[in-house]
C-alpha positions in Angstrom: 0.0 0.0 0.0 1.4 3.4 -1.0 1.7 5.6 2.1 3.1 8.6 0.2 3.2 11.6 2.5 4.8 14.5 0.7 4.2 17.1 3.4 5.8 18.0 6.8 6.5 21.0 9.0 4.9 24.4 8.4 2.3 24.3 5.6 1.5 27.9 4.6 -2.1 28.6 3.6 -2.3 31.5 1.1 -4.9 34.2 1.1 -6.8 34.7 -2.1 -6.6 38.5 -2.9 -9.2 40.3 -4.8 -9.1 43.5 -6.8 -11.4 46.6 -6.5 -13.2 45.2 -9.5 -14.1 42.1 -7.4 -12.0 39.7 -9.5 -9.2 37.5 -8.2 -5.9 39.3 -8.3 -3.5 36.7 -9.6 -0.5 39.0 -9.6 -1.0 39.7 -5.9 -1.5 36.0 -5.3 1.8 35.2 -7.0 3.6 37.9 -4.9 2.1 36.5 -1.6 3.0 33.0 -2.6 6.6 33.9 -3.6 7.0 35.7 -0.3 5.8 32.8 1.7 8.1 30.3 -0.1 11.0 32.7 0.4 10.2 32.8 4.2 11.1 29.1 4.4 7.8 27.3 4.9 7.9 23.6 4.1 4.8 23.6 1.8 2.2 25.9 0.2 -1.6 25.2 0.4 -3.9 27.4 -1.8 -7.7 27.2 -1.7 -8.2 26.5 2.0 -10.3 28.6 4.4 -8.0 31.5 4.1 -8.1 31.2 0.4 -11.9 31.7 0.4 -12.5 28.4 -1.4 -16.3 28.4 -1.0 -16.6 31.9 -2.6 -14.8 31.0 -5.8 -16.1 29.6 -9.1 -14.5 26.8 -11.0 -12.4 29.0 -13.3 -11.1 31.1 -10.5 -10.1 27.9 -8.5 -8.3 26.5 -11.5 -6.5 29.8 -12.2 -5.4 30.0 -8.5 -4.2 26.3 -8.5 -2.2 26.8 -11.7 -0.7 30.1 -10.7 0.4 28.8 -7.3 2.1 25.6 -8.7 3.9 27.7 -11.4 5.0 30.3 -8.8 6.3 27.7 -6.4 8.2 26.0 -9.3 8.9 22.8 -7.4 10.8 24.5 -4.6 8.4 23.0 -2.0 5.3 20.8 -2.3 2.0 22.3 -3.2 -1.3 20.9 -1.7 -4.4 22.2 -3.4 -7.8 22.4 -1.8 -10.3 20.6 -4.1 -13.4 20.4 -1.9 -16.8 20.8 -3.5 -20.4 20.0 -2.6 -20.6 17.3 -5.2 -18.3 14.3 -5.7 -18.2 15.1 -9.5 -16.8 18.6 -9.0 -14.4 17.4 -6.3 -13.1 14.8 -8.8 -12.8 17.5 -11.5 -10.7 19.8 -9.2 -8.5 16.9 -8.0 -7.8 15.9 -11.6 -7.1 19.5 -12.5 -4.6 19.9 -9.6 -2.8 16.7 -10.7 -2.7 18.0 -14.3 -1.0 21.3 -13.4 1.6 19.6 -11.1 0.3 19.8 -7.5 1.9 17.3 -5.1 -1.3 16.6 -3.0 -4.9 17.6 -2.6 -7.0 18.3 0.5 -10.7 17.5 0.9 -13.1 18.5 3.5 -16.6 17.0 3.1 -18.9 19.9 2.4 -22.6 19.5 2.6 -26.0 21.1 2.9 -27.7 17.9 4.0 -25.7 16.1 6.8 -23.9 13.3 5.1 -23.8 9.8 6.5 -20.4 8.1 7.1 -21.1 5.8 4.1 -21.7 8.9 1.9 -18.5 10.5 3.1 -16.5 7.3 2.6 -17.8 6.8 -1.0 -17.0 10.5 -1.7 -13.4 10.1 -0.7 -13.1 6.7 -2.3 -14.4 8.0 -5.7 -12.0 10.9 -5.7 -9.1 8.7 -4.7 -9.8 6.4 -7.6 -9.8 9.4 -10.0 -6.4 10.7 -9.1 -3.0 9.3 -8.2 -2.2 12.3 -5.9 -2.0 11.7 -2.1 -5.1 13.1 -0.3 -5.4 14.8 3.0 -8.7 14.2 4.7 -9.6 17.5 6.5 -11.8 17.4 9.6 -13.2 20.7 10.6 -16.9 20.6 11.8 -16.8 24.3 12.6 -16.6 25.1 8.8 -17.7 22.0 7.0 -20.6 21.1 9.4 -19.5 17.4 9.5 -17.4 15.8 12.2 -15.3 12.7 11.3 -14.4 10.7 14.3 -10.8 9.3 14.7 -12.3 5.8 14.1 -13.9 6.9 10.8 -10.7 8.8 9.8 -8.8 5.6 10.4 -11.2 3.9 8.0 -10.6 6.6 5.4 -6.9 6.0 5.7 -7.4 2.5 4.4 -8.2 4.0 1.0 -4.7 3.7 -0.7 -4.0 7.3 -1.5 -5.8 8.9 1.4 -2.5 9.2 3.3 -2.9 12.2 5.6 -5.4 13.7 8.1 -5.8 17.3 9.0 -7.5 17.6 12.4 -9.0 21.0 13.2 -11.4 20.4 16.0 -9.0 21.9 18.5 -9.1 18.8 20.6 -5.7 17.2 21.1 -7.3 14.1 22.5 -8.6 13.4 18.9 -4.9 13.3 17.8 -3.9 10.8 20.5 -7.0 8.7 19.7 -6.1 8.8 16.0 -2.7 7.3 16.7 -4.4 4.6 18.8 -6.8 3.5 16.1 -4.7 4.2 13.0 -1.3 3.3 14.3 1.8 5.2 15.5 2.9 6.0 12.0 -0.3 7.8 11.1 0.5 11.1 9.3 -1.8 13.7 10.9 -1.5 17.5 10.7 -2.8 20.2 13.0 -5.2 22.8 11.6 -6.0 24.5 14.9 -3.6 27.4 15.4 -3.8 27.7 19.2 -3.1 24.0 19.4 0.3 24.1 17.5 2.6 23.2 20.4 0.3 20.5 21.9 -0.2 19.0 18.4 3.5 18.7 17.7 4.0 17.2 21.1 1.3 14.7 20.2 3.2 13.7 17.1 1.8 15.9 14.3 3.8 15.8 11.1 3.0 19.4 10.4 1.0 22.5 11.1 -1.3 23.9 8.5 -1.5 27.6 9.1 -2.2 31.0 7.6 -0.1 32.6 10.4 2.9 32.1 8.0 1.6 35.2 6.2 2.2 37.3 9.2 4.8 35.6 11.4 6.6 33.0 9.3 9.8 33.2 11.5 7.9 32.3 14.7 6.0 29.5 13.1 9.2 28.0 11.7 11.0 28.5 15.0 8.3 26.6 16.9 8.7 23.7 14.5 12.5 23.9 14.8 12.5 23.8 18.6 9.9 21.2 19.2 10.5 18.8 16.3 14.1 19.2 15.2 15.7 20.1 18.6 13.2 18.5 20.9 13.7 21.5 23.2 10.3 21.7 25.0 11.1 24.8 27.2 12.4 26.8 24.2 9.4 25.6 22.1 7.0 26.7 24.9 8.6 30.1 25.0 8.3 30.7 21.3 4.7 29.4 21.3 3.6 31.6 24.1 5.0 34.6 22.2 2.8 34.0 19.2 -0.3 32.6 21.0 -2.2 35.9 21.3 -1.9 36.3 17.5 -2.9 32.7 16.8 -6.0 33.1 19.1 -6.9 36.4 17.5 -6.8 35.2 13.8 -9.0 32.2 14.6 -11.5 34.1 16.6 -11.8 36.9 14.1 -12.1 34.6 11.0 -9.0 33.8 8.9 -9.7 35.8 5.6 -10.6 38.9 7.6 -7.8 38.8 10.1 -5.0 37.7 7.7 -5.9 40.4 5.1 -6.1 43.0 7.9 -2.7 41.8 9.3 -1.1 42.0 5.8 -2.4 45.5 5.3 -1.0 46.5 8.8 2.4 45.1 7.8 2.3 47.2 4.6 1.0 44.8 2.0 -2.2 45.9 0.2 -4.4 42.9 -0.6 -7.6 44.5 -1.7 -11.2 43.9 -0.4 -12.7 40.6 0.6 -15.4 39.0 -1.5 -19.0 39.6 -0.3 -20.6 38.5 2.0 -17.3 38.8 3.9 -16.7 42.3 5.3 -13.4 43.8 6.4 -12.3 43.4 10.0 -14.0 46.2 12.1 -11.8 49.1 13.2 -11.6 48.3 16.9 -10.4 44.8 16.0 -7.9 46.2 13.5 -6.5 48.3 16.3 -6.3 45.2 18.6 -4.5 43.3 15.9 -2.1 46.3 15.4 -1.2 46.1 19.1 -0.6 42.4 18.9 1.7 42.7 15.9 3.5 45.7 17.4 4.3 43.6 20.5 5.7 40.8 18.2 7.7 43.5 16.4 6.4 41.9 13.2 
């Protein structure tokens, strides 16, 4: 069985920038992607929550996937979000990602009706049969509305190219349980920013985060101290330093807070796509104070 896991470490989630005309600004996307690669992250992941995936049409998604892969140019792996309401569209986007040279795809089950476990399993199995790329199964009931238990995720991992799990419930107990039921070698990744230290300590292969847009050095330093050096006191120190920002961006909503943070750091990224509104002024001020304290 192929257990190909192309990702580890800090997986940077890119923001999808829009122009004042409401269209995706691909030039700005390329710039943000290039900057993130240059910062030293271990992988790039377009079309996640920060990338406003649910608010994009098929052509926009394809343009973003292709522009990202070309910009990265093989320097680090690229994992493209391909989630869609229907299995047919998810297959379409997974095949497109493979065609343009992505290294992996990520799928969160999206639904209006609450899907059964059998429906979710068949959804993943059908996509897996349609692509040779490794798949990351993404569990985030707060955004997707569906909760996949560790036991069910272990079942998904029996599908040959479903090789990774991204766990974003914010419950580190889920990660320990996943190792119990799927084996010590299970490749799980943390998607809950405030859980970064605890997740690495629990054995996470990586941390999927948009914080790399704002504090790449600190996210990388946490990984270095806890994974490479196994220096828990140093890791704790660097984690505590960034924790207020991590808590803030999650609470305020990733596209809003990350775009506001980039603007505060001097990078114009344009408006958000409706119905999303910009971060309210009092929260922008709170974010400014957090960033100033970090000397970002």
